[in-house]
N, C-alpha and C positions, 0 to 999 in steps of 0.2 A: 612796402608799397612804392611803386614808381610814380613819385610826384615831382614835378619840376620845383627846384629850389626858388625861394623868393627873396633870399638874402645870402650874400657871400662874406665870409670872414676869413681874413688872412693874418695869422698870428705868428710873429717872429720873436724868438728869445732863447733863453737858455733854461737854467734849473728852476728859477722862480715860476716861469710860465709852465714848464713841464709838471711841476708839482700841483699846480692849480688849473691845468687844463680842462678837466671835467667842470669845475666851478665856473670858468670863464666861458666855456661854451654853453652852459646851461643859462648864464645870464644873458648871452647874446640870443639864445633861442627864444627868450621871453620877449625879445623886441621884435620878432619876426611872426607874421601871421601865417606861417607855413614852414617848410623844410628849409634849413640851412645848409649851404655848402661850405664847409670849413677846410681850410688848408693851413697846416701848421708846420714850421720848422723850428723845432726847439730841442732841448735836451741838456743834461748835465754837462758843464764845461764847454758849451757850444760857442764855437768861433763864428764871427760874422764873415770871414773871408778865407779861412783855410781849415784842412781837415783837423779835427781834434778828438782826443781820446779821453775816455773816462774810465778810471781805474786800470789804465794800461791796456784795456781790452776793447771796449766798444768804441768804434770810430765813426764819425758823422762828417759829412761834407760842410764847408762853410756855407752860411745861410745865403750870401749874395750869389753864389755859384751853384746852388742846389737845384734839383729838379722841379721844385715848386714853380719857378718862372716859366719853364717850358710847359708845364702842365696847364698854365694859365692860357697860353696861346690858343687863339681861335674861340674861346668860350664866349657865349653871349654876354652882353652887358647886364649887369645886376647892381643894385645897391650894394656897396661893399664897405665894411668896417675892417679898418686894419690897425693892428697893434705891433708897434716896434719897441722891444723892451730888453732889459738884461745886457745892455751894451757895457763892456768893461773887461770881460774876460781876457780879451786880446792884449789888454795892457800888461796883464800877469804873463801872457805868452811871449811878450817882447815885441810886439807889433808897434810901429810908429803911430803917433796921433794922425798925421796925414793920411796914412794907409787905412787906418780904421775909419775915419771920416769919410774917406772914399768909398769904402765898403757900405756903409750906412747910407751915404747919398745915393748910391747906385739903387739900393732897395726903396729909398723914398721916391726917387724919380719913377720908378716902375710902378710903385703904388699910385702915385699922382696920375700916371697914365690910365690906371684903372678907375680914376675918379673916386679914389678911396676916401672915406673919412677917417683920418689918421690920428691916432693917439701915440705919442712918443714919450717914454719915460727917460728922464735924465738920470745921471749918475748919483749915487748916495753919498754926495760930498758931505752933508751935514753930519753923517756918521763917520766917514773917513777922516774929516778934520780932527776928530777927537781921538785918533789912535796914535799910539806910540810907535817907534821903530820896531821894539820887540814884538809888539801885538801883531804888526803886519807880518813880520817874518814868521810867526807862529801860525798865523791864519793861512798865509800862503803855503807853507809846508803842509798843511792839512788839506786845503783846497786844491792846491796845484802842486802835487808832489814832484820833486825833481827840478823845479823852477827857482831860480834865484831872483829875489825881488829886492830892489834898492828903495830905501826911504831916506829922505823925502822926495827923491826923484820920481817915484811912482805918484805921489800926491800931486805934484806940478804937472804931470802929464795928465792926470785924472781932471784937474782944474781946466787944463787947455781943451782936452777933449769935451768936457761939459759945455764950455763956451761954443765949441764947434757945433755940438749937437743942437744947442739952443738955437743957433743961427740958421742951421739947415732946416730945423723943424718950422721955425717961424716963416722962413721963406716959401715953404711949401704948404702953409695953412694948417700945420699940425697942431693939435691941442697937447700942451706939454704938462707932464706930471713931474712935480719936483718931490722926490722921495723924503720923508721926515726922518729925522734921526731916530725917533721912537718906534719906527718900524723894525728895527734891527737891534739884536742883542750883542752877545759876544762876538758872534758871527757877523761881520759888517757888510756882508753881500746878500744873505738870503733872509727873507722875511721872517720874523718871529711867528710861530704857529698861532699865538693868541691874537694877532692882529691881521691874519691873511685875509679874514672876510672883510675887515675894514678897507684894507688896501684895494682889494679887487672891486669892492663896492665903489670906492672912489674913481678907479679906472673906467668902470662900466658906466659910470654916471655921466662921463664925458660924451657918450652916445645917447644919454637920456634915459637910461634904465639902470638903477643900482641893483645890487644883488637882492633877491627875496630873502624874507626872514628864514624860510626853510629851504633845505637842499631840494633839487628837483631830479627829473629823470636822468639827466647826463651824469649827475654826481654818483649814480649807481651803476654806470657803464664802465666796465673795465677797458682800459687802453692797453693794447699789447705792448709790452716793453721793448720788443724788437720789431716793431711794426713799420718802420721807415722804409720809403721806396728804396733806398740805397744806404747800406751801412757795412761796416767791416767789424768782424768779430775775429781778433787776432789777425792771422794772415789771410783770412776768408773774406770775400766780398759777398754779401747777400742782396738780392733784390726782391721786394715784395710788391705784389700788385695792390692798386689803390682803388677805392678807399679802404683804409685799415679798419674803420668802423662804419656800420650802417644800421641806423635805427628804424623802427617800424613806420614812422611817420614821413620817411624819405631824407631826413637828416643824415648827412655824411661827413666823415672826417677823413682827410688825407694827411699822411705823415711824411715829411721830407728831411 
C-alpha cells in the first residue's frame, strides 16, 4: 500500500542492533499510528568512520559517511526517533578517541538537525572493568581477528571515549543508556540472548513504548543479509536499490 509514513526512525549501530533490528522496528512500529520510514546503518563489526569487513569478506562503509545521510536530504519533516548504539568497535580497530568522538559527533549533529528524539547507548564499561588482560586478548582474537589489542590501554581509551559520548549526548539532549554488566556474558560486547528482550525494552521505553509481551509482525519479516545500499563482497562492490524491505501497511526499511 502506498501510504505516507507518519514516523521516521534512524538506527545506527553494529552487531547488537543488526541482531535485534526486527525487534526494534516492531517496537517502534507500535508507537506509530501508521507506516514507519526506517533507515538503518548497522552490521557486524561496523565502524562509525571507516570501511570495515566482517569475516574478511563483507565490507560496509563507515556510518558517518554512508549513504543514509544523503538519502535524508530533501525529505519532508517527520517526527523522528533516532538510536545511536554499539560505539566501540573502532577502539579495537585502532582509531583514536578524538577521531571516534568526531564521527559520533557528526552523526549526532545531523540527527539534531532532523529534530530527532535521540537515544544514545554508552560503552559497556561495567563489564569491561571486570576483564583481565588474557580475557581481552582472547575476546579480541575471536571478534576482531588479526587485530592486536593492548590492555589496560584499551580500557583507558574506553573510559575516555565513554566520557566523551556522555558529554556529546547530554549537550544535544539525548537520552543516555548505561549498559549493565549483567547484560553481557563471557562475550563483553554482545548482549546475552536471555536478556535481549529486557535490554531493548529498556531502550524503547526512552521513547515511551517498551517491547510488547509477544513478538509482532516485523519479527517475522526476513531482512536480507546483503541488502545494504552499498557493500563490498571481496573485491566486488554491490549496490542495492532501497528500501530493502517494504511491508503491506507502507512501512519501509532502508539499509545503508
